[in-house]
Residue frames relative to the residue before (quaternion, step in Angstrom):
aa qw qx qy qz dx dy dz
M 1.0000 0.0000 0.0000 0.0000 0.00 0.00 0.00
H 0.4743 -0.6493 0.5193 0.2894 3.52 -1.07 0.90
M 0.3527 -0.7445 0.5320 0.1957 3.62 -1.07 0.77
P 0.4156 -0.6796 0.5339 0.2836 3.56 -1.08 0.73
I 0.6450 -0.4987 0.4278 0.3902 3.51 -1.35 0.16
W 0.2538 -0.7555 0.5783 0.1742 3.69 -0.73 0.92
I 0.0437 -0.7931 0.6072 -0.0166 3.57 -0.94 0.98
D 0.2319 -0.7169 0.6361 0.1664 3.46 -1.37 0.43
D 0.8231 -0.0860 0.1068 0.5511 3.60 -0.11 -1.32
E 0.5235 0.6698 -0.4116 0.3284 3.58 1.23 -0.20
P 0.6078 -0.5421 0.3742 0.4435 3.62 -1.05 0.28
L 0.6164 -0.5302 0.4382 0.3834 3.52 -1.30 0.33
P 0.5138 -0.6458 0.4620 0.3247 3.63 -1.05 0.72
P 0.6618 -0.4735 0.3837 0.4366 3.58 -1.25 0.22
T 0.5560 -0.6150 0.4441 0.3399 3.70 -1.05 0.78
S 0.6011 0.5806 -0.3982 0.3782 3.58 0.98 -0.43
L 0.6597 0.5018 -0.3128 0.4638 3.55 1.31 -0.14
A 0.3679 0.7234 -0.4815 0.3309 3.55 1.33 0.38
L 0.5910 -0.5840 0.4132 0.3727 3.55 -1.08 0.65
G 0.4421 -0.7357 0.4526 0.2416 3.58 -0.98 0.84
P 0.7593 -0.4093 0.2811 0.4206 3.55 -1.37 -0.09
D 0.6914 0.4649 -0.2863 0.4732 3.56 1.08 -0.44
S 0.4979 0.6423 -0.4146 0.4095 3.65 1.29 0.05
D 0.6363 -0.5028 0.4409 0.3847 3.52 -1.45 0.12
A 0.7849 0.1639 -0.0409 0.5961 3.62 1.03 -0.62
P 0.0992 -0.8317 0.5455 0.0303 3.64 0.34 1.28
G 0.7871 0.2683 -0.2670 0.4871 3.47 -0.91 1.16
L 0.5421 0.6421 -0.4126 0.3516 3.50 1.17 -0.09
L 0.2045 -0.8477 0.4838 0.0748 3.61 -0.40 1.16
A 0.8108 -0.0885 0.1265 0.5646 3.60 0.83 -0.99
A 0.1757 -0.7585 0.6127 0.1357 3.54 -1.32 0.25
G 0.6726 0.4933 -0.3330 0.4398 3.67 -1.07 0.67
G 0.6490 0.5256 -0.4068 0.3702 3.38 -1.41 -0.03
Q 0.5099 -0.6551 0.4646 0.3084 3.61 -1.21 0.08
L 0.4265 -0.6608 0.5533 0.2744 3.48 -1.33 0.48
T 0.2018 0.7628 -0.5932 0.1598 3.57 -0.23 1.20
P 0.6338 -0.5110 0.3745 0.4437 3.55 -1.20 0.18
E 0.6160 0.5758 -0.3322 0.4227 3.51 1.04 -0.68
R 0.6834 0.4666 -0.2683 0.4932 3.49 1.00 -1.03
L 0.5960 0.5387 -0.3573 0.4764 3.69 1.07 -0.78
E 0.6545 0.5006 -0.3561 0.4407 3.64 0.72 -0.91
Q 0.6683 0.4907 -0.3370 0.4462 3.61 0.72 -0.84
A 0.7015 0.4835 -0.2993 0.4296 3.56 0.87 -0.98
Y 0.6931 0.4838 -0.3199 0.4281 3.55 0.81 -0.77
R 0.6189 0.5249 -0.3431 0.4730 3.53 1.11 -0.65
Q 0.6609 0.4843 -0.2597 0.5111 3.60 1.23 -0.46
G 0.4648 -0.6806 0.4347 0.3630 3.53 1.30 -0.23
V 0.5301 0.5878 -0.4235 0.4405 3.59 1.16 0.71
F 0.0278 -0.8015 0.5965 0.0315 3.53 -1.10 0.64
P 0.4921 -0.6600 0.4772 0.3074 3.62 -1.23 0.51
W 0.1685 0.7498 -0.6341 0.0858 3.55 -1.11 0.58
F 0.1918 0.7585 -0.5665 0.2589 3.55 -0.52 1.32
G 0.3822 -0.7245 0.5323 0.2138 3.53 -1.29 0.30
P 0.6943 -0.4448 0.3078 0.4747 3.58 -1.21 0.14
G 0.8303 0.2299 -0.2422 0.4461 3.48 -1.12 0.92
Q 0.6090 0.5258 -0.3756 0.4600 3.55 1.33 0.13
P 0.5117 -0.5838 0.4825 0.4057 3.51 -1.24 0.39
V 0.6656 -0.4383 0.3891 0.4620 3.63 -1.32 0.26
L 0.0899 -0.7849 0.6124 0.0268 3.53 -0.93 1.05
W 0.2221 -0.8181 0.5286 0.0444 3.57 -0.81 1.11
W 0.0888 -0.8471 0.5237 -0.0196 3.57 -0.57 1.16
S 0.0046 -0.7270 0.6866 0.0059 3.46 -1.42 0.62
P 0.1653 -0.8308 0.5284 0.0566 3.60 0.18 1.34
D 0.0224 -0.7434 0.6673 0.0389 3.52 -1.28 0.48
P 0.4577 -0.2760 -0.8085 0.2465 1.63 -1.10 2.30
R 0.4426 -0.6597 0.5659 0.2204 3.47 -1.55 0.31
M 0.3458 -0.7139 0.5632 0.2312 3.56 -1.06 0.82
V 0.0749 0.7849 -0.6118 0.0641 3.61 -0.81 0.92
L 0.2152 -0.7246 0.6360 0.1554 3.50 -1.38 0.60
P 0.2647 -0.7249 0.6228 0.1287 3.51 -0.70 1.22
V 0.4349 -0.7530 0.3912 0.3013 3.55 -0.46 1.03
A 0.5986 0.5539 -0.3599 0.4532 3.52 1.22 -0.34
D 0.6539 0.5023 -0.2960 0.4822 3.60 1.27 -0.19
F 0.4100 0.7425 -0.4557 0.2702 3.57 1.33 -0.26
K 0.2788 -0.7922 0.5277 0.1274 3.62 -0.63 1.07
V 0.1381 -0.7741 0.6174 0.0250 3.44 -0.65 1.24
S 0.2074 -0.7992 0.5542 0.1056 3.60 0.01 1.20
K 0.6909 -0.4639 0.3674 0.4153 3.56 -1.30 0.23
S 0.7021 0.4634 -0.2680 0.4695 3.45 0.93 -0.99
L 0.6563 0.4961 -0.3314 0.4618 3.65 0.98 -0.67
A 0.5824 0.5560 -0.3423 0.4842 3.56 1.19 -0.77
K 0.7046 0.4407 -0.3076 0.4633 3.61 0.76 -0.83
T 0.5905 0.5409 -0.3718 0.4696 3.64 1.14 -0.55
L 0.6696 0.5151 -0.3102 0.4360 3.64 0.91 -0.96
R 0.6560 0.5240 -0.3086 0.4471 3.54 1.01 -0.90
R 0.6586 0.5042 -0.3086 0.4656 3.55 1.03 -1.01
F 0.6578 0.5127 -0.3263 0.4450 3.59 0.98 -0.80
Q 0.6600 0.5397 -0.2998 0.4281 3.51 1.01 -0.78
R 0.7561 0.3709 -0.1991 0.5011 3.58 1.05 -0.75
T 0.5971 0.5751 -0.3891 0.4016 3.64 1.14 -0.10
P 0.4434 -0.6877 0.4932 0.2954 3.56 -0.78 1.01
G 0.7487 0.3575 -0.2813 0.4822 3.59 -1.08 0.69
C 0.6590 0.4787 -0.3323 0.4755 3.70 1.09 -0.18
E 0.1622 0.8007 -0.5592 0.1409 3.54 -0.74 1.08
L 0.3168 -0.7024 0.6084 0.1898 3.44 -1.29 0.56
R 0.0517 -0.7842 0.6184 -0.0068 3.56 -1.11 1.03
I 0.2366 -0.7492 0.5947 0.1703 3.53 -1.16 0.46
D 0.8803 0.0202 -0.0470 0.4716 3.62 -0.97 0.90
S 0.4082 0.7124 -0.4771 0.3134 3.53 1.08 0.69
A 0.7895 0.0827 -0.0206 0.6078 3.57 1.23 -0.48
F 0.0476 0.8453 -0.5322 0.0066 3.61 0.77 0.93
A 0.6578 0.5129 -0.3316 0.4409 3.63 0.89 -0.78
H 0.6218 0.5179 -0.3340 0.4833 3.55 1.01 -0.60
V 0.6644 0.5373 -0.2773 0.4392 3.53 0.94 -0.91
I 0.7386 0.4036 -0.2690 0.4682 3.57 0.84 -0.88
E 0.5514 0.5616 -0.3660 0.4966 3.60 1.29 -0.42
A 0.6798 0.4539 -0.3192 0.4796 3.64 0.83 -0.84
C 0.6048 0.5350 -0.3832 0.4486 3.62 0.94 -0.57
A 0.6726 0.5278 -0.2768 0.4386 3.53 1.04 -0.91
H 0.8216 0.3439 -0.1086 0.4414 3.43 0.92 -1.00
T 0.5173 0.6240 -0.4243 0.4038 3.69 1.29 -0.26
P 0.4416 -0.7075 0.4775 0.2764 3.65 -0.71 0.92
R 0.1298 -0.7948 0.5902 0.0555 3.59 -0.96 0.75
E 0.5425 -0.6630 0.4249 0.2925 3.48 -0.95 0.82
G 0.8166 0.2245 -0.1859 0.4982 3.46 -0.66 1.10
Q 0.6956 0.4033 -0.2761 0.5265 3.53 1.39 0.03
A 0.3434 -0.7648 0.5192 0.1664 3.61 -0.83 0.99
G 0.8139 0.1133 -0.0564 0.5671 3.50 1.16 -0.59
T 0.4521 -0.6776 0.4961 0.3005 3.57 -1.14 -0.53
W 0.4116 -0.6733 0.5599 0.2526 3.57 -1.21 0.54
I 0.6259 0.5134 -0.3634 0.4611 3.59 1.17 -0.30
V 0.0425 -0.8345 0.5466 -0.0555 3.50 0.48 1.42
P 0.6941 -0.5075 0.2738 0.4309 3.69 -1.15 0.34
S 0.5963 0.5400 -0.3925 0.4458 3.57 1.04 -0.46
M 0.6368 0.5190 -0.3086 0.4794 3.60 1.04 -0.79
V 0.5829 0.5538 -0.3635 0.4705 3.63 1.02 -0.80
A 0.7359 0.4527 -0.2668 0.4270 3.58 0.62 -1.27
A 0.6438 0.5157 -0.3615 0.4346 3.71 0.91 -0.82
Y 0.7241 0.4447 -0.2959 0.4363 3.61 0.74 -1.02
T 0.5948 0.5492 -0.3639 0.4606 3.66 1.19 -0.61
A 0.6518 0.4866 -0.3158 0.4886 3.53 0.98 -0.76
W 0.6648 0.4911 -0.2991 0.4769 3.61 0.99 -0.62
H 0.5603 0.5633 -0.3636 0.4864 3.58 1.30 -0.46
R 0.6495 0.5344 -0.2971 0.4519 3.52 0.94 -0.93
L 0.6864 0.4408 -0.2660 0.5137 3.57 1.16 -0.52
G 0.5955 -0.6230 0.3482 0.3689 3.61 1.22 0.16
R 0.5751 0.6107 -0.3845 0.3854 3.64 1.14 0.05
A 0.7544 0.3137 -0.1981 0.5414 3.70 0.87 -0.74
H 0.0747 -0.8291 0.5540 0.0064 3.59 -0.94 0.88
S 0.2423 -0.7344 0.6044 0.1915 3.61 -1.26 0.32
V 0.1765 -0.7256 0.6579 0.0979 3.45 -1.35 0.72
E 0.1103 -0.8616 0.4939 -0.0401 3.58 -0.27 1.34
T 0.2678 -0.7108 0.6381 0.1257 3.47 -1.28 0.82
W 0.0227 -0.8174 0.5750 -0.0278 3.54 -0.67 1.11
V 0.0359 -0.7562 0.6527 0.0294 3.55 -1.05 0.74
D 0.8449 -0.1102 0.0003 0.5235 3.59 -0.86 1.16
G 0.7512 -0.4308 0.2234 0.4475 3.51 0.73 1.07
R 0.6369 0.5174 -0.3107 0.4797 3.61 1.26 0.22
L 0.3619 -0.7226 0.5352 0.2460 3.65 -0.74 0.98
V 0.0979 -0.8352 0.5404 -0.0291 3.55 -0.60 1.17
G 0.7800 -0.0748 0.0440 0.6197 3.68 1.23 -0.20
G 0.1641 0.7898 -0.5812 0.1077 3.39 -1.40 0.18
L 0.2237 -0.7356 0.6129 0.1825 3.60 -1.37 -0.19
Y 0.1908 -0.7340 0.6212 0.1971 3.43 -1.40 0.16
C 0.0910 -0.8069 0.5836 -0.0106 3.52 -1.11 0.71
V 0.3053 -0.7161 0.5773 0.2464 3.50 -1.32 0.00
A 0.1090 -0.7920 0.5979 0.0577 3.63 -1.06 0.71
I 0.0422 0.7408 -0.6696 0.0316 3.51 -1.05 0.90
G 0.8131 -0.0230 -0.0688 0.5775 3.56 -0.51 1.19
R 0.7075 -0.3651 0.2883 0.5320 3.50 -0.62 -1.15
M 0.4827 0.5997 -0.4619 0.4404 3.58 1.10 0.92
V 0.0734 -0.7927 0.6047 0.0244 3.64 -0.89 0.94
F 0.1540 -0.7862 0.5964 0.0493 3.53 -0.89 1.04
G 0.3136 -0.7530 0.5572 0.1555 3.53 -0.56 1.18
E 0.2020 -0.8195 0.5305 0.0793 3.66 -0.92 0.87
S 0.7462 -0.2802 0.2134 0.5649 3.61 0.61 -1.03
M 0.1827 -0.7579 0.6176 0.1039 3.51 -1.41 0.58
F 0.0907 -0.7704 0.6257 0.0828 3.52 -1.27 0.29
A 0.0656 -0.7867 0.6111 0.0586 3.52 -1.24 0.41
W 0.1828 -0.7811 0.5895 0.0949 3.53 -0.98 0.91
V 0.7128 0.1825 -0.1975 0.6477 3.57 1.34 -0.04
T 0.6788 -0.5157 0.3419 0.3954 3.63 -1.15 0.50
D 0.8773 0.0909 -0.1369 0.4508 3.39 -1.13 1.05
A 0.3820 0.7393 -0.4893 0.2609 3.70 1.21 0.22
S 0.6816 0.4673 -0.3112 0.4693 3.59 1.02 -0.68
K 0.6373 0.5267 -0.3570 0.4347 3.58 1.13 -0.49
V 0.5906 0.5380 -0.3510 0.4885 3.50 1.27 -0.63
A 0.6318 0.5326 -0.3402 0.4489 3.59 1.01 -0.77
L 0.6726 0.4930 -0.2880 0.4709 3.56 0.93 -0.96
A 0.6390 0.5039 -0.3506 0.4635 3.61 0.92 -0.78
A 0.6279 0.5280 -0.3268 0.4693 3.60 1.13 -0.73
L 0.6186 0.5503 -0.3334 0.4508 3.54 1.09 -0.74
V 0.6389 0.5391 -0.2780 0.4732 3.50 1.03 -1.06
A 0.6741 0.4817 -0.3027 0.4711 3.61 0.87 -0.88
F 0.6305 0.5343 -0.3233 0.4609 3.53 1.09 -0.78
C 0.6610 0.5369 -0.2948 0.4335 3.51 1.02 -0.86
R 0.6661 0.5034 -0.2945 0.4650 3.45 1.05 -0.91
A 0.6476 0.5265 -0.3083 0.4565 3.60 1.09 -0.69
H 0.7499 0.3724 -0.1797 0.5163 3.59 1.21 -0.57
G 0.6068 -0.6146 0.3770 0.3346 3.68 1.09 0.29
V 0.4805 0.6253 -0.4723 0.3938 3.48 1.19 0.49
T 0.1957 -0.8320 0.5109 0.0922 3.71 -0.56 1.03
L 0.8140 0.1850 -0.0965 0.5421 3.58 1.07 -0.37
I 0.1666 -0.7489 0.6369 0.0754 3.59 -1.10 0.90
D 0.3798 -0.7187 0.5491 0.1943 3.48 -0.81 1.22
C 0.1150 -0.8094 0.5740 0.0475 3.56 -0.93 0.98
Q 0.4174 -0.7724 0.3657 0.3087 3.45 1.52 0.06
Q 0.8313 -0.0905 0.0809 0.5424 3.63 0.34 -1.12
N 0.5925 -0.6320 0.3962 0.3043 3.46 -1.29 0.77
T 0.1123 0.7426 -0.6593 0.0350 3.48 -1.16 0.82
G 0.6157 -0.6047 0.3774 0.3358 3.48 -1.09 0.58
H 0.5507 0.6017 -0.3336 0.4727 3.52 1.34 -0.55
L 0.6780 0.4836 -0.2672 0.4848 3.54 0.86 -1.06
A 0.6492 0.5112 -0.3230 0.4614 3.55 0.88 -0.98
S 0.6457 0.5332 -0.3422 0.4261 3.65 0.86 -0.82
L 0.7098 0.4643 -0.2343 0.4750 3.66 1.20 -0.55
G 0.6934 -0.4900 0.2675 0.4556 3.54 1.42 0.09
A 0.4981 0.6352 -0.4345 0.3996 3.68 1.23 -0.05
H 0.0055 0.7636 -0.6457 0.0043 3.54 -1.24 0.62
E 0.5516 -0.5972 0.4821 0.3266 3.55 -1.44 0.22
V 0.0531 -0.7241 0.6858 0.0495 3.44 -1.40 0.71
S 0.5801 -0.5779 0.4092 0.4026 3.55 -1.19 0.23
R 0.6614 -0.4917 0.3881 0.4126 3.51 -1.26 0.42
Q 0.6546 0.5451 -0.2989 0.4301 3.46 0.91 -0.91
A 0.6521 0.4697 -0.2939 0.5174 3.68 1.02 -0.77
F 0.6206 0.5194 -0.3557 0.4675 3.56 0.85 -0.83
E 0.7247 0.4537 -0.2849 0.4335 3.65 0.65 -1.03
R 0.5812 0.5594 -0.3765 0.4556 3.56 1.12 -0.43
H 0.6501 0.4832 -0.2967 0.5058 3.60 0.96 -0.96
L 0.6397 0.5739 -0.3226 0.3967 3.57 0.90 -0.94
A 0.6411 0.5706 -0.3013 0.4155 3.45 0.93 -1.07
V 0.6976 0.4705 -0.2443 0.4820 3.53 0.96 -1.11
A 0.7037 0.5058 -0.2765 0.4153 3.52 0.71 -1.11
T 0.7091 0.4741 -0.2782 0.4416 3.64 0.87 -0.84
A 0.6363 0.5321 -0.3141 0.4618 3.48 1.44 -0.22
E 0.4834 0.6686 -0.3937 0.4053 3.47 1.47 -0.09
P 0.6091 -0.5509 0.3897 0.4167 3.61 -1.17 0.43
E 0.5544 -0.6286 0.4213 0.3464 3.61 -1.04 0.67
I 0.4792 -0.5994 0.5334 0.3558 3.62 -1.27 0.45
A 0.3113 -0.8092 0.4826 0.1240 3.51 -0.58 1.29
D 0.7802 0.3042 -0.1228 0.5325 3.56 1.09 -0.78
W 0.0043 -0.7804 0.6250 -0.0167 3.62 -0.29 1.25
T 0.3601 0.6494 -0.5798 0.3354 3.49 0.29 1.39
Y 0.3902 -0.7419 0.5014 0.2143 3.61 -1.15 0.62
D 0.1331 -0.7772 0.6141 0.0326 3.53 -0.87 1.07
S 0.5062 -0.6916 0.4336 0.2782 3.54 -0.72 1.12
R 0.6249 0.5700 -0.3512 0.4015 3.56 1.10 -0.59
M 0.4559 0.6620 -0.4382 0.4024 3.58 1.34 -0.03
W 0.5567 0.6286 -0.3656 0.4015 3.60 1.17 -0.53
M 0.5984 0.5836 -0.3296 0.4390 3.44 1.16 -0.81
Q 0.6366 0.5158 -0.2898 0.4947 3.57 1.09 -0.78
L 0.6620 0.5139 -0.3219 0.4405 3.48 0.91 -0.75
A 0.6302 0.5627 -0.3131 0.4338 3.56 1.12 -0.78
A 0.6597 0.5012 -0.2737 0.4885 3.57 1.34 -0.56
L 0.3821 0.7538 -0.4752 0.2449 3.62 1.12 0.15
P 0.4128 -0.6926 0.4869 0.3361 3.65 -0.72 0.69
R 0.5188 -0.6591 0.4541 0.3004 3.66 -1.17 0.55
G 0.7307 0.4451 -0.2540 0.4511 3.54 0.94 -0.81
P 0.4689 -0.6802 0.5013 0.2574 3.59 -1.15 0.84
S 0.2248 -0.7084 0.6378 0.2022 3.62 -1.18 0.60
R 0.1806 -0.7703 0.6092 0.0538 3.48 -1.26 0.68
D 0.3561 0.7449 -0.4748 0.3047 3.59 1.05 0.77
G 0.6902 -0.4163 0.2496 0.5367 3.58 0.94 0.91
V 0.6358 -0.5044 0.3936 0.4317 3.49 -1.16 -0.59
């Protein structure tokens, strides 16, 4: 197996040094170091994210290609549109942002997933992103019914770049409602692309697609240099923008 670059306190290496598609771990860039908000800030601005399991060192990744969701391509199927309308008009159903980040990330870590025996959201990951949340960088989008948290997601935002991390649902479609809310929020604040990191069929069904690392990093450099989103509160009028999303996907890069 090819070995990644081992790091301690030094900066992450250039993403061009990540392991290639013919290696045992395509996209693996480096191993080691500490999970701190400062390290995470450097990594995300470089297009690198941590992903590792229990008992492993911190592993840093920069996959090529990269899965992204252009918010203009988000697919609102007939069934999802029906779900969103029903959620909007049902008393007791509400969307919140950042009211229960710690609960959301813990739920993402511990909610069973089909085909997965464990979780990559290990305790050190929970601690690091919770600390980052307190600094205003990590956020949660939450689905609530009758005062109970039933689904949601957490993400990272730098400038006008949003990085999706993980979702959970304790009732049907609760995570899809949260993702739709994030898409609507992004449209309202001039965010054009959500990073999804790696390809899954579920993300593809919602409009995500792969782009090259080079194209992703070009977009990343521009978007992270934009002004920060100052107001992370949810306004129900954002749903109106979601309803205006075009049906057809665009493929003109990112």
